[in-house]
All heavy atoms as a GROMACS GRO file, in nm:
protein
  603
    1VAL      N    1   0.085  -0.117   0.000
    1VAL     CA    2   0.000   0.000   0.000
    1VAL      C    3   0.089   0.124   0.000
    1VAL      O    4   0.173   0.140   0.088
    1VAL     CB    5  -0.092   0.002   0.125
    1VAL    CG1    6  -0.176   0.126   0.126
    1VAL    CG2    7  -0.176  -0.122   0.130
    2GLU      N    8   0.069   0.207  -0.097
    2GLU     CA    9   0.151   0.327  -0.110
    2GLU      C   10   0.065   0.451  -0.085
    2GLU      O   11  -0.048   0.458  -0.132
    2GLU     CB   12   0.209   0.333  -0.252
    2GLU     CG   13   0.344   0.400  -0.256
    2GLU     CD   14   0.406   0.388  -0.394
    2GLU    OE1   15   0.438   0.275  -0.434
    2GLU    OE2   16   0.420   0.493  -0.459
    3ILE      N   17   0.119   0.544  -0.008
    3ILE     CA   18   0.046   0.669   0.014
    3ILE      C   19   0.109   0.780  -0.068
    3ILE      O   20   0.229   0.778  -0.094
    3ILE     CB   21   0.042   0.710   0.164
    3ILE    CG1   22   0.170   0.676   0.236
    3ILE    CG2   23  -0.077   0.658   0.233
    3ILE    CD1   24   0.172   0.724   0.378
    4LYS      N   25   0.026   0.874  -0.105
    4LYS     CA   26   0.075   0.985  -0.186
    4LYS      C   27   0.161   1.078  -0.102
    4LYS      O   28   0.148   1.084   0.020
    4LYS     CB   29  -0.044   1.060  -0.246
    4LYS     CG   30  -0.118   0.978  -0.347
    4LYS     CD   31  -0.229   1.057  -0.412
    4LYS     CE   32  -0.289   0.974  -0.522
    4LYS     NZ   33  -0.430   0.989  -0.538
    5LYS      N   34   0.247   1.151  -0.170
    5LYS     CA   35   0.340   1.242  -0.102
    5LYS      C   36   0.265   1.348  -0.023
    5LYS      O   37   0.305   1.383   0.089
    5LYS     CB   38   0.431   1.308  -0.206
    5LYS     CG   39   0.546   1.384  -0.149
    5LYS     CD   40   0.636   1.437  -0.258
    5LYS     CE   41   0.751   1.515  -0.200
    5LYS     NZ   42   0.838   1.572  -0.302
    6LEU      N   43   0.157   1.399  -0.076
    6LEU     CA   44   0.077   1.502  -0.010
    6LEU      C   45   0.019   1.451   0.121
    6LEU      O   46   0.024   1.519   0.224
    6LEU     CB   47  -0.034   1.551  -0.103
    6LEU     CG   48  -0.106   1.678  -0.062
    6LEU    CD1   49  -0.010   1.796  -0.069
    6LEU    CD2   50  -0.224   1.703  -0.152
    7GLU      N   51  -0.033   1.328   0.118
    7GLU     CA   52  -0.090   1.268   0.239
    7GLU      C   53   0.019   1.243   0.343
    7GLU      O   54  -0.002   1.265   0.462
    7GLU     CB   55  -0.161   1.137   0.206
    7GLU     CG   56  -0.291   1.156   0.130
    7GLU     CD   57  -0.354   1.023   0.090
    7GLU    OE1   58  -0.326   0.921   0.154
    7GLU    OE2   59  -0.432   1.024  -0.007
    8ALA      N   60   0.134   1.196   0.298
    8ALA     CA   61   0.247   1.170   0.389
    8ALA      C   62   0.292   1.301   0.455
    8ALA      O   63   0.322   1.303   0.576
    8ALA     CB   64   0.362   1.106   0.314
    9ASN      N   65   0.297   1.408   0.378
    9ASN     CA   66   0.335   1.538   0.433
    9ASN      C   67   0.236   1.585   0.539
    9ASN      O   68   0.276   1.640   0.642
    9ASN     CB   69   0.345   1.644   0.322
    9ASN     CG   70   0.474   1.633   0.244
    9ASN    OD1   71   0.570   1.571   0.291
    9ASN    ND2   72   0.478   1.692   0.127
   10LYS      N   73   0.106   1.563   0.516
   10LYS     CA   74   0.004   1.601   0.613
   10LYS      C   75   0.022   1.522   0.743
   10LYS      O   76   0.009   1.578   0.852
   10LYS     CB   77  -0.136   1.578   0.556
   10LYS     CG   78  -0.181   1.681   0.457
   10LYS     CD   79  -0.322   1.652   0.409
   10LYS     CE   80  -0.363   1.748   0.300
   10LYS     NZ   81  -0.496   1.716   0.246
   11ILE      N   82   0.050   1.392   0.731
   11ILE     CA   83   0.071   1.307   0.849
   11ILE      C   84   0.192   1.355   0.928
   11ILE      O   85   0.185   1.370   1.051
   11ILE     CB   86   0.087   1.159   0.807
   11ILE    CG1   87  -0.044   1.106   0.749
   11ILE    CG2   88   0.132   1.074   0.925
   11ILE    CD1   89  -0.031   0.974   0.678
   12ILE      N   90   0.301   1.382   0.859
   12ILE     CA   91   0.424   1.429   0.926
   12ILE      C   92   0.401   1.563   0.993
   12ILE      O   93   0.446   1.586   1.106
   12ILE     CB   94   0.542   1.437   0.825
   12ILE    CG1   95   0.576   1.298   0.771
   12ILE    CG2   96   0.664   1.502   0.887
   12ILE    CD1   97   0.635   1.202   0.870
   13ASP      N   98   0.331   1.655   0.925
   13ASP     CA   99   0.304   1.787   0.983
   13ASP      C  100   0.218   1.777   1.108
   13ASP      O  101   0.243   1.844   1.208
   13ASP     CB  102   0.235   1.878   0.880
   13ASP     CG  103   0.329   1.924   0.771
   13ASP    OD1  104   0.453   1.915   0.791
   13ASP    OD2  105   0.280   1.968   0.665
   14SER      N  106   0.115   1.690   1.104
   14SER     CA  107   0.029   1.675   1.222
   14SER      C  108   0.106   1.611   1.337
   14SER      O  109   0.090   1.649   1.453
   14SER     CB  110  -0.096   1.594   1.189
   14SER     OG  111  -0.062   1.461   1.156
   15LEU      N  112   0.194   1.515   1.305
   15LEU     CA  113   0.278   1.452   1.408
   15LEU      C  114   0.372   1.554   1.470
   15LEU      O  115   0.391   1.557   1.592
   15LEU     CB  116   0.357   1.336   1.346
   15LEU     CG  117   0.438   1.251   1.439
   15LEU    CD1  118   0.347   1.178   1.538
   15LEU    CD2  119   0.520   1.150   1.362
   16ALA      N  120   0.429   1.641   1.387
   16ALA     CA  121   0.519   1.745   1.437
   16ALA      C  122   0.446   1.843   1.527
   16ALA      O  123   0.499   1.884   1.631
   16ALA     CB  124   0.583   1.820   1.320
   17SER      N  125   0.323   1.880   1.492
   17SER     CA  126   0.247   1.974   1.576
   17SER      C  127   0.209   1.910   1.710
   17SER      O  128   0.217   1.974   1.814
   17SER     CB  129   0.123   2.025   1.503
   17SER     OG  130   0.032   1.921   1.483
   18ILE      N  131   0.172   1.781   1.707
   18ILE     CA  132   0.141   1.710   1.832
   18ILE      C  133   0.266   1.699   1.918
   18ILE      O  134   0.262   1.723   2.039
   18ILE     CB  135   0.083   1.570   1.801
   18ILE    CG1  136  -0.054   1.582   1.735
   18ILE    CG2  137   0.075   1.486   1.928
   18ILE    CD1  138  -0.104   1.454   1.673
   19ALA      N  139   0.380   1.665   1.857
   19ALA     CA  140   0.506   1.653   1.931
   19ALA      C  141   0.545   1.786   1.993
   19ALA      O  142   0.586   1.791   2.110
   19ALA     CB  143   0.616   1.603   1.838
   20THR      N  144   0.531   1.895   1.920
   20THR     CA  145   0.564   2.029   1.970
   20THR      C  146   0.478   2.062   2.092
   20THR      O  147   0.528   2.110   2.193
   20THR     CB  148   0.543   2.134   1.861
   20THR    OG1  149   0.620   2.099   1.747
   20THR    CG2  150   0.585   2.272   1.907
   21GLN      N  151   0.349   2.035   2.080
   21GLN     CA  152   0.256   2.063   2.189
   21GLN      C  153   0.291   1.982   2.313
   21GLN      O  154   0.292   2.034   2.425
   21GLN     CB  155   0.115   2.030   2.141
   21GLN     CG  156   0.005   2.063   2.239
   21GLN     CD  157  -0.131   2.021   2.185
   21GLN    OE1  158  -0.140   1.954   2.083
   21GLN    NE2  159  -0.235   2.060   2.254
   22GLN      N  160   0.321   1.854   2.296
   22GLN     CA  161   0.354   1.767   2.409
   22GLN      C  162   0.486   1.805   2.475
   22GLN      O  163   0.497   1.804   2.597
   22GLN     CB  164   0.361   1.620   2.364
   22GLN     CG  165   0.227   1.557   2.341
   22GLN     CD  166   0.146   1.550   2.470
   22GLN    OE1  167   0.193   1.504   2.572
   22GLN    NE2  168   0.024   1.598   2.463
   23VAL      N  169   0.587   1.837   2.394
   23VAL     CA  170   0.718   1.875   2.449
   23VAL      C  171   0.706   2.005   2.528
   23VAL      O  172   0.766   2.019   2.634
   23VAL     CB  173   0.824   1.886   2.337
   23VAL    CG1  174   0.951   1.953   2.386
   23VAL    CG2  175   0.857   1.747   2.284
   24LYS      N  176   0.624   2.099   2.478
   24LYS     CA  177   0.605   2.225   2.550
   24LYS      C  178   0.537   2.203   2.684
   24LYS      O  179   0.575   2.262   2.785
   24LYS     CB  180   0.523   2.323   2.466
   24LYS     CG  181   0.604   2.401   2.367
   24LYS     CD  182   0.519   2.504   2.297
   24LYS     CE  183   0.598   2.581   2.194
   24LYS     NZ  184   0.516   2.676   2.121
   25SER      N  185   0.432   2.118   2.687
   25SER     CA  186   0.356   2.100   2.810
   25SER      C  187   0.420   2.000   2.906
   25SER      O  188   0.434   2.028   3.024
   25SER     CB  189   0.213   2.056   2.778
   25SER     OG  190   0.212   1.929   2.716
   26ALA      N  191   0.462   1.883   2.857
   26ALA     CA  192   0.513   1.777   2.945
   26ALA      C  193   0.665   1.771   2.950
   26ALA      O  194   0.723   1.715   3.042
   26ALA     CB  195   0.458   1.642   2.900
   27GLY      N  196   0.732   1.827   2.849
   27GLY     CA  197   0.879   1.822   2.845
   27GLY      C  198   0.932   1.693   2.786
   27GLY      O  199   1.052   1.670   2.783
   28LYS      N  200   0.844   1.607   2.735
   28LYS     CA  201   0.886   1.477   2.684
   28LYS      C  202   0.785   1.426   2.581
   28LYS      O  203   0.665   1.444   2.598
   28LYS     CB  204   0.894   1.380   2.801
   28LYS     CG  205   0.960   1.249   2.774
   28LYS     CD  206   0.966   1.173   2.905
   28LYS     CE  207   1.040   1.043   2.891
   28LYS     NZ  208   1.040   0.968   3.017
   29PHE      N  209   0.835   1.364   2.473
   29PHE     CA  210   0.748   1.305   2.371
   29PHE      C  211   0.818   1.181   2.317
   29PHE      O  212   0.936   1.185   2.284
   29PHE     CB  213   0.722   1.404   2.257
   29PHE     CG  214   0.638   1.347   2.146
   29PHE    CD1  215   0.502   1.327   2.164
   29PHE    CD2  216   0.694   1.314   2.024
   29PHE    CE1  217   0.424   1.277   2.061
   29PHE    CE2  218   0.617   1.263   1.922
   29PHE     CZ  219   0.481   1.244   1.940
   30VAL      N  220   0.747   1.070   2.311
   30VAL     CA  221   0.807   0.944   2.265
   30VAL      C  222   0.737   0.896   2.139
   30VAL      O  223   0.615   0.886   2.134
   30VAL     CB  224   0.798   0.834   2.374
   30VAL    CG1  225   0.859   0.705   2.324
   30VAL    CG2  226   0.865   0.879   2.501
   31LEU      N  227   0.817   0.868   2.036
   31LEU     CA  228   0.768   0.800   1.917
   31LEU      C  229   0.805   0.653   1.938
   31LEU      O  230   0.924   0.618   1.929
   31LEU     CB  231   0.838   0.853   1.791
   31LEU     CG  232   0.775   0.971   1.724
   31LEU    CD1  233   0.868   1.029   1.620
   31LEU    CD2  234   0.644   0.936   1.660
   32PRO      N  235   0.710   0.567   1.973
   32PRO     CA  236   0.743   0.429   2.008
   32PRO      C  237   0.827   0.357   1.901
   32PRO      O  238   0.796   0.364   1.782
   32PRO     CB  239   0.606   0.363   2.021
   32PRO     CG  240   0.513   0.474   2.051
   32PRO     CD  241   0.567   0.592   1.976
   33GLY      N  242   0.935   0.295   1.946
   33GLY     CA  243   1.023   0.222   1.857
   33GLY      C  244   1.117   0.308   1.776
   33GLY      O  245   1.197   0.258   1.698
   34LEU      N  246   1.112   0.440   1.796
   34LEU     CA  247   1.197   0.528   1.716
   34LEU      C  248   1.283   0.621   1.802
   34LEU      O  249   1.404   0.603   1.808
   34LEU     CB  250   1.111   0.610   1.619
   34LEU     CG  251   1.186   0.685   1.511
   34LEU    CD1  252   1.260   0.589   1.419
   34LEU    CD2  253   1.090   0.769   1.429
   35CYS      N  254   1.221   0.720   1.867
   35CYS     CA  255   1.300   0.813   1.946
   35CYS      C  256   1.219   0.878   2.057
   35CYS      O  257   1.096   0.872   2.058
   35CYS     CB  258   1.362   0.921   1.858
   35CYS     SG  259   1.245   1.039   1.795
   36MET      N  260   1.292   0.940   2.150
   36MET     CA  261   1.230   1.015   2.258
   36MET      C  262   1.285   1.158   2.250
   36MET      O  263   1.405   1.179   2.237
   36MET     CB  264   1.268   0.953   2.393
   36MET     CG  265   1.219   1.032   2.510
   36MET     SD  266   1.245   0.955   2.671
   36MET     CE  267   1.388   0.854   2.650
   37ILE      N  268   1.194   1.255   2.254
   37ILE     CA  269   1.233   1.395   2.247
   37ILE      C  270   1.212   1.456   2.385
   37ILE      O  271   1.103   1.446   2.440
   37ILE     CB  272   1.150   1.469   2.140
   37ILE    CG1  273   1.170   1.402   2.004
   37ILE    CG2  274   1.188   1.616   2.134
   37ILE    CD1  275   1.072   1.445   1.899
   38LYS      N  276   1.318   1.516   2.441
   38LYS     CA  277   1.313   1.574   2.575
   38LYS      C  278   1.362   1.718   2.573
   38LYS      O  279   1.440   1.756   2.487
   38LYS     CB  280   1.409   1.499   2.670
   38LYS     CG  281   1.363   1.369   2.722
   38LYS     CD  282   1.467   1.322   2.823
   38LYS     CE  283   1.444   1.182   2.871
   38LYS     NZ  284   1.552   1.140   2.961
   39THR      N  285   1.318   1.793   2.674
   39THR     CA  286   1.372   1.927   2.693
   39THR      C  287   1.464   1.926   2.813
   39THR      O  288   1.450   1.843   2.902
   39THR     CB  289   1.262   2.032   2.717
   39THR    OG1  290   1.186   1.993   2.831
   39THR    CG2  291   1.172   2.047   2.598
   40ARG      N  292   1.562   2.017   2.811
   40ARG     CA  293   1.657   2.025   2.921
   40ARG      C  294   1.688   2.172   2.947
   40ARG      O  295   1.701   2.250   2.853
   40ARG     CB  296   1.785   1.950   2.885
   40ARG     CG  297   1.885   1.940   2.998
   40ARG     CD  298   2.000   1.849   2.960
   40ARG     NE  299   2.099   1.918   2.880
   40ARG     CZ  300   2.202   1.988   2.930
   40ARG    NH1  301   2.216   1.999   3.060
   40ARG    NH2  302   2.289   2.046   2.852
   41GLN      N  303   1.698   2.208   3.074
   41GLN     CA  304   1.733   2.346   3.110
   41GLN      C  305   1.884   2.361   3.108
   41GLN      O  306   1.955   2.286   3.172
   41GLN     CB  307   1.682   2.378   3.250
   41GLN     CG  308   1.533   2.400   3.260
   41GLN     CD  309   1.487   2.517   3.176
   41GLN    OE1  310   1.414   2.498   3.082
   41GLN    NE2  311   1.529   2.636   3.210
   42LYS      N  312   1.932   2.457   3.030
   42LYS     CA  313   2.075   2.487   3.026
   42LYS      C  314   2.095   2.612   3.110
   42LYS      O  315   2.029   2.714   3.085
   42LYS     CB  316   2.118   2.508   2.881
   42LYS     CG  317   2.263   2.476   2.859
   42LYS     CD  318   2.293   2.464   2.712
   42LYS     CE  319   2.434   2.415   2.694
   42LYS     NZ  320   2.471   2.404   2.555
   43PRO      N  321   2.182   2.607   3.210
   43PRO     CA  322   2.198   2.722   3.298
   43PRO      C  323   2.264   2.842   3.230
   43PRO      O  324   2.329   2.827   3.126
   43PRO     CB  325   2.286   2.669   3.411
   43PRO     CG  326   2.360   2.556   3.351
   43PRO     CD  327   2.269   2.496   3.248
   44ALA      N  328   2.248   2.958   3.290
   44ALA     CA  329   2.310   3.080   3.238
   44ALA      C  330   2.462   3.070   3.256
   44ALA      O  331   2.510   3.005   3.348
   44ALA     CB  332   2.256   3.201   3.312
   45THR      N  333   2.536   3.134   3.167
   45THR     CA  334   2.682   3.136   3.179
   45THR      C  335   2.728   3.280   3.202
   45THR      O  336   2.668   3.375   3.150
   45THR     CB  337   2.752   3.081   3.052
   45THR    OG1  338   2.712   3.160   2.940
   45THR    CG2  339   2.717   2.936   3.029
   46LYS      N  340   2.834   3.295   3.280
   46LYS     CA  341   2.888   3.427   3.309
   46LYS      C  342   2.987   3.468   3.202
   46LYS      O  343   3.049   3.383   3.136
   46LYS     CB  344   2.959   3.425   3.444
   46LYS     CG  345   2.866   3.403   3.561
   46LYS     CD  346   2.942   3.403   3.691
   46LYS     CE  347   2.848   3.382   3.808
   46LYS     NZ  348   2.920   3.374   3.935
   47ALA      N  349   3.003   3.598   3.186
   47ALA     CA  350   3.103   3.649   3.092
   47ALA      C  351   3.240   3.637   3.156
   47ALA      O  352   3.253   3.636   3.278
   47ALA     CB  353   3.073   3.795   3.060
   48GLY      N  354   3.342   3.625   3.073
   48GLY     CA  355   3.477   3.616   3.127
   48GLY      C  356   3.573   3.556   3.027
   48GLY      O  357   3.547   3.554   2.907
   49LYS      N  358   3.684   3.507   3.080
   49LYS     CA  359   3.787   3.447   2.994
   49LYS      C  360   3.780   3.295   3.007
   49LYS      O  361   3.767   3.242   3.117
   49LYS     CB  362   3.926   3.494   3.038
   49LYS     CG  363   3.949   3.641   3.020
   49LYS     CD  364   4.083   3.682   3.074
   49LYS     CE  365   4.098   3.833   3.071
   49LYS     NZ  366   4.218   3.879   3.140
   50ARG      N  367   3.788   3.227   2.893
   50ARG     CA  368   3.790   3.080   2.892
   50ARG      C  369   3.904   3.034   2.804
   50ARG      O  370   3.937   3.098   2.704
   50ARG     CB  371   3.660   3.023   2.833
   50ARG     CG  372   3.536   3.062   2.903
   50ARG     CD  373   3.478   2.948   2.986
   50ARG     NE  374   3.374   3.002   3.073
   50ARG     CZ  375   3.252   3.031   3.033
   50ARG    NH1  376   3.218   3.011   2.909
   50ARG    NH2  377   3.164   3.079   3.118
   51GLU      N  378   3.960   2.922   2.839
   51GLU     CA  379   4.065   2.865   2.757
   51GLU      C  380   4.002   2.765   2.660
   51GLU      O  381   3.942   2.666   2.701
   51GLU     CB  382   4.169   2.794   2.844
   51GLU     CG  383   4.296   2.767   2.769
   51GLU     CD  384   4.410   2.724   2.859
   51GLU    OE1  385   4.423   2.780   2.970
   51GLU    OE2  386   4.483   2.634   2.818
   52VAL      N  387   4.012   2.796   2.531
   52VAL     CA  388   3.956   2.712   2.427
   52VAL      C  389   4.068   2.672   2.333
   52VAL      O  390   4.131   2.757   2.271
   52VAL     CB  391   3.845   2.786   2.348
   52VAL    CG1  392   3.782   2.695   2.244
   52VAL    CG2  393   3.740   2.841   2.442
   53PHE      N  394   4.095   2.543   2.323
   53PHE     CA  395   4.201   2.488   2.238
   53PHE      C  396   4.336   2.555   2.266
   53PHE      O  397   4.412   2.587   2.174
   53PHE     CB  398   4.166   2.501   2.088
   53PHE     CG  399   4.037   2.436   2.052
   53PHE    CD1  400   3.930   2.510   2.007
   53PHE    CD2  401   4.021   2.298   2.064
   53PHE    CE1  402   3.810   2.450   1.974
   53PHE    CE2  403   3.902   2.238   2.031
   53PHE     CZ  404   3.796   2.314   1.986
   54GLY      N  405   4.364   2.578   2.393
   54GLY     CA  406   4.493   2.635   2.431
   54GLY      C  407   4.502   2.786   2.421
   54GLY      O  408   4.603   2.844   2.458
   55LYS      N  409   4.399   2.854   2.372
   55LYS     CA  410   4.399   2.999   2.361
   55LYS      C  411   4.298   3.056   2.459
   55LYS      O  412   4.191   3.000   2.479
   55LYS     CB  413   4.360   3.044   2.219
   55LYS     CG  414   4.460   3.004   2.113
   55LYS     CD  415   4.413   3.053   1.978
   55LYS     CE  416   4.510   3.012   1.869
   55LYS     NZ  417   4.463   3.052   1.737
   56VAL      N  418   4.331   3.168   2.519
   56VAL     CA  419   4.239   3.235   2.610
   56VAL      C  420   4.148   3.326   2.528
   56VAL      O  421   4.195   3.411   2.453
   56VAL     CB  422   4.315   3.316   2.718
   56VAL    CG1  423   4.220   3.391   2.807
   56VAL    CG2  424   4.403   3.223   2.800
   57MET      N  425   4.018   3.306   2.541
   57MET     CA  426   3.921   3.385   2.466
   57MET      C  427   3.825   3.454   2.561
   57MET      O  428   3.797   3.404   2.669
   57MET     CB  429   3.839   3.295   2.372
   57MET     CG  430   3.920   3.228   2.264
   57MET     SD  431   3.815   3.130   2.155
   57MET     CE  432   3.730   3.259   2.066
   58MET      N  433   3.773   3.569   2.519
   58MET     CA  434   3.670   3.638   2.595
   58MET      C  435   3.535   3.583   2.549
   58MET      O  436   3.511   3.570   2.430
   58MET     CB  437   3.674   3.789   2.569
   58MET     CG  438   3.796   3.858   2.624
   58MET     SD  439   3.807   3.852   2.803
   58MET     CE  440   3.672   3.956   2.849
   59VAL      N  441   3.450   3.548   2.646
   59VAL     CA  442   3.317   3.498   2.611
   59VAL      C  443   3.210   3.588   2.672
   59VAL      O  444   3.230   3.643   2.780
   59VAL     CB  445   3.296   3.351   2.657
   59VAL    CG1  446   3.379   3.256   2.573
   59VAL    CG2  447   3.326   3.333   2.802
   60LYS      N  448   3.099   3.601   2.602
   60LYS     CA  449   2.988   3.683   2.649
   60LYS      C  450   2.902   3.602   2.745
   60LYS      O  451   2.900   3.479   2.740
   60LYS     CB  452   2.902   3.728   2.531
   60LYS     CG  453   2.972   3.822   2.436
   60LYS     CD  454   2.880   3.857   2.321
   60LYS     CE  455   2.949   3.950   2.222
   60LYS     NZ  456   2.864   3.976   2.105
   61ALA      N  457   2.827   3.673   2.827
   61ALA     CA  458   2.731   3.606   2.917
   61ALA      C  459   2.612   3.561   2.833
   61ALA      O  460   2.570   3.630   2.740
   61ALA     CB  461   2.686   3.702   3.025
   62LYS      N  462   2.559   3.442   2.866
   62LYS     CA  463   2.441   3.390   2.796
   62LYS      C  464   2.332   3.360   2.898
   62LYS      O  465   2.361   3.311   3.006
   62LYS     CB  466   2.477   3.261   2.721
   62LYS     CG  467   2.571   3.282   2.605
   62LYS     CD  468   2.596   3.151   2.534
   62LYS     CE  469   2.695   3.168   2.420
   62LYS     NZ  470   2.731   3.040   2.361
   63PRO      N  471   2.208   3.389   2.862
   63PRO     CA  472   2.098   3.362   2.956
   63PRO      C  473   2.066   3.212   2.963
   63PRO      O  474   2.105   3.135   2.875
   63PRO     CB  475   1.980   3.439   2.896
   63PRO     CG  476   2.010   3.442   2.750
   63PRO     CD  477   2.160   3.451   2.739
   64ALA      N  478   1.993   3.173   3.067
   64ALA     CA  479   1.947   3.034   3.079
   64ALA      C  480   1.850   3.007   2.965
   64ALA      O  481   1.776   3.096   2.923
   64ALA     CB  482   1.880   3.013   3.213
   65ARG      N  483   1.851   2.885   2.915
   65ARG     CA  484   1.762   2.853   2.803
   65ARG      C  485   1.722   2.706   2.807
   65ARG      O  486   1.787   2.623   2.869
   65ARG     CB  487   1.828   2.887   2.670
   65ARG     CG  488   1.960   2.817   2.646
   65ARG     CD  489   2.045   2.900   2.549
   65ARG     NE  490   2.176   2.839   2.527
   65ARG     CZ  491   2.280   2.853   2.608
   65ARG    NH1  492   2.268   2.923   2.719
   65ARG    NH2  493   2.395   2.799   2.581
   66THR      N  494   1.615   2.676   2.737
   66THR     CA  495   1.566   2.539   2.726
   66THR      C  496   1.611   2.483   2.593
   66THR      O  497   1.587   2.544   2.488
   66THR     CB  498   1.412   2.536   2.734
   66THR    OG1  499   1.372   2.599   2.855
   66THR    CG2  500   1.360   2.394   2.732
   67ILE      N  501   1.677   2.367   2.596
   67ILE     CA  502   1.719   2.303   2.472
   67ILE      C  503   1.640   2.175   2.452
   67ILE      O  504   1.595   2.113   2.547
   67ILE     CB  505   1.871   2.276   2.468
   67ILE    CG1  506   1.915   2.191   2.586
   67ILE    CG2  507   1.949   2.405   2.461
   67ILE    CD1  508   2.057   2.143   2.577
   68VAL      N  509   1.623   2.136   2.327
   68VAL     CA  510   1.548   2.016   2.292
   68VAL      C  511   1.645   1.913   2.238
   68VAL      O  512   1.728   1.943   2.152
   68VAL     CB  513   1.440   2.046   2.185
   68VAL    CG1  514   1.362   1.921   2.150
   68VAL    CG2  515   1.347   2.156   2.234
   69LYS      N  516   1.636   1.789   2.292
   69LYS     CA  517   1.725   1.682   2.248
   69LYS      C  518   1.642   1.561   2.209
   69LYS      O  519   1.538   1.535   2.269
   69LYS     CB  520   1.822   1.642   2.359
   69LYS     CG  521   1.925   1.747   2.389
   69LYS     CD  522   2.032   1.690   2.478
   69LYS     CE  523   2.164   1.757   2.444
   69LYS     NZ  524   2.277   1.674   2.474
   70ALA      N  525   1.691   1.484   2.112
   70ALA     CA  526   1.625   1.360   2.071
   70ALA      C  527   1.719   1.244   2.099
   70ALA      O  528   1.839   1.251   2.071
   70ALA     CB  529   1.591   1.365   1.923
   71PHE      N  530   1.664   1.138   2.157
   71PHE     CA  531   1.742   1.019   2.191
   71PHE      C  532   1.680   0.898   2.123
   71PHE      O  533   1.558   0.882   2.125
   71PHE     CB  534   1.740   0.994   2.343
   71PHE     CG  535   1.792   1.109   2.423
   71PHE    CD1  536   1.705   1.204   2.475
   71PHE    CD2  537   1.927   1.124   2.448
   71PHE    CE1  538   1.752   1.310   2.550
   71PHE    CE2  539   1.975   1.229   2.521
   71PHE     CZ  540   1.889   1.323   2.573
   72PRO      N  541   1.761   0.807   2.066
   72PRO     CA  542   1.704   0.685   2.008
   72PRO      C  543   1.651   0.595   2.119
   72PRO      O  544   1.707   0.589   2.228
   72PRO     CB  545   1.820   0.621   1.935
   72PRO     CG  546   1.942   0.678   1.998
   72PRO     CD  547   1.906   0.814   2.048
   73VAL      N  548   1.543   0.523   2.092
   73VAL     CA  549   1.484   0.431   2.189
   73VAL      C  550   1.574   0.308   2.198
   73VAL      O  551   1.644   0.273   2.102
   73VAL     CB  552   1.341   0.393   2.144
   73VAL    CG1  553   1.278   0.292   2.237
   73VAL    CG2  554   1.255   0.517   2.138
   74ALA      N  555   1.576   0.243   2.316
   74ALA     CA  556   1.663   0.128   2.341
   74ALA      C  557   1.645   0.018   2.237
   74ALA      O  558   1.744  -0.044   2.193
   74ALA     CB  559   1.638   0.073   2.480
   75ALA      N  560   1.522  -0.006   2.194
   75ALA     CA  561   1.496  -0.110   2.093
   75ALA      C  562   1.567  -0.079   1.962
   75ALA      O  563   1.619  -0.170   1.896
   75ALA     CB  564   1.346  -0.123   2.070
   76LEU      N  565   1.572   0.049   1.925
   76LEU     CA  566   1.639   0.090   1.803
   76LEU      C  567   1.790   0.073   1.816
   76LEU      O  568   1.857   0.028   1.724
   76LEU     CB  569   1.604   0.235   1.770
   76LEU     CG  570   1.661   0.293   1.641
   76LEU    CD1  571   1.603   0.221   1.520
   76LEU    CD2  572   1.632   0.440   1.631
   77LYS      N  573   1.846   0.106   1.934
   77LYS     CA  574   1.989   0.088   1.958
   77LYS      C  575   2.029  -0.059   1.947
   77LYS      O  576   2.133  -0.091   1.889
   77LYS     CB  577   2.025   0.139   2.098
   77LYS     CG  578   2.034   0.287   2.112
   77LYS     CD  579   2.088   0.318   2.249
   77LYS     CE  580   2.066   0.459   2.290
   77LYS     NZ  581   2.110   0.484   2.426
   78LYS      N  582   1.947  -0.147   2.002
   78LYS     CA  583   1.978  -0.290   2.001
   78LYS      C  584   1.970  -0.349   1.860
   78LYS      O  585   2.045  -0.441   1.826
   78LYS     CB  586   1.884  -0.366   2.093
   78LYS     CG  587   1.912  -0.342   2.239
   78LYS     CD  588   1.812  -0.413   2.328
   78LYS     CE  589   1.832  -0.373   2.474
   78LYS     NZ  590   1.724  -0.420   2.558
   79SER      N  591   1.880  -0.297   1.779
   79SER     CA  592   1.861  -0.353   1.645
   79SER      C  593   1.974  -0.315   1.548
   79SER      O  594   1.995  -0.382   1.448
   79SER     CB  595   1.727  -0.308   1.587
   79SER     OG  596   1.729  -0.170   1.559
   80VAL      N  597   2.046  -0.209   1.577
   80VAL     CA  598   2.154  -0.164   1.487
   80VAL      C  599   2.286  -0.225   1.528
   80VAL      O  600   2.320  -0.238   1.639
   80VAL     CB  601   2.164  -0.009   1.488
   80VAL    CG1  602   2.283   0.036   1.403
   80VAL    CG2  603   2.037   0.052   1.435
   0.00000   0.00000   0.00000
């Protein structure tokens, strides 16, 4: 059974909107057998000097932010 490209795009778009809504509210969304999408709080960083690859660089202060990460499900890791 083959689905048309337009229908597949609609399915993917609706899945993306549901995932976005769930990640915003619960902080976690799981596509069974595929991946888990989580949010994580990254703390604020202070401005100052940091050593990067042996050179001292000036870095700007950055505010705290929420980052989104995707992790493969254990079943997918085992199958590969």
